[in-house]
C-alpha positions, 0 to 999 in steps of 0.5 A, spaced: 210 228 480 209 222 485 215 222 489 219 227 493 225 226 494 229 228 501 236 229 504 236 230 511 243 232 515 243 228 522 248 234 525 250 231 531 252 224 529 255 227 521 249 222 518 246 223 511 239 219 510 236 220 504 228 218 503 223 218 498 216 219 500 210 219 496 205 225 495 199 226 500 203 220 504 209 221 511 215 218 513 220 218 519 227 219 518 230 220 525 225 224 530 222 228 523 216 226 520 215 228 513 208 229 510 208 231 503 202 234 500 204 236 493 211 236 489 212 240 483 217 240 478 218 245 472 217 243 464 224 240 461 225 247 457 225 251 463 230 252 468 231 245 472 227 247 480 222 243 483 218 245 489 215 241 494 209 243 499 210 239 506 209 239 514 215 237 518 214 234 525 218 233 530 218 227 535 223 229 539 222 225 546 214 223 544 213 230 544 210 232 537 211 239 535 210 242 527 217 245 526 216 247 519 209 247 513 210 250 507 214 250 501 221 248 500 225 249 493 231 244 491 235 249 487 235 254 493 234 251 500 237 257 504 231 261 501 226 256 505 230 253 510 228 247 516 231 251 522 233 245 527 238 245 531 239 238 530 237 237 523 238 239 516 233 237 511 234 239 503 228 236 497 232 234 492 227 233 486 221 231 485 219 224 480 214 220 477 217 214 479 220 212 486 227 209 483 229 216 481 
């Protein structure tokens, strides 16, 4: 797939953000920079499941620190969570077009 769609919750302000990021690209949401390396989805005849390989860097106070590197699963965010005091991040899905 060409795109990964994420939802981010700012636990302090209770704001939700959605962002679609191209594979082999990165984008910022709040203080987090999310790099997407791969995004896969199961075939239509299988149980609906999406997987993304990401690196998340927190640029809080201009001090870049990698806080998550690995696979995230769309249907089970609790299995591979981003553990952060301010943000929760979920994979919503993978697609071949940016508007899906």
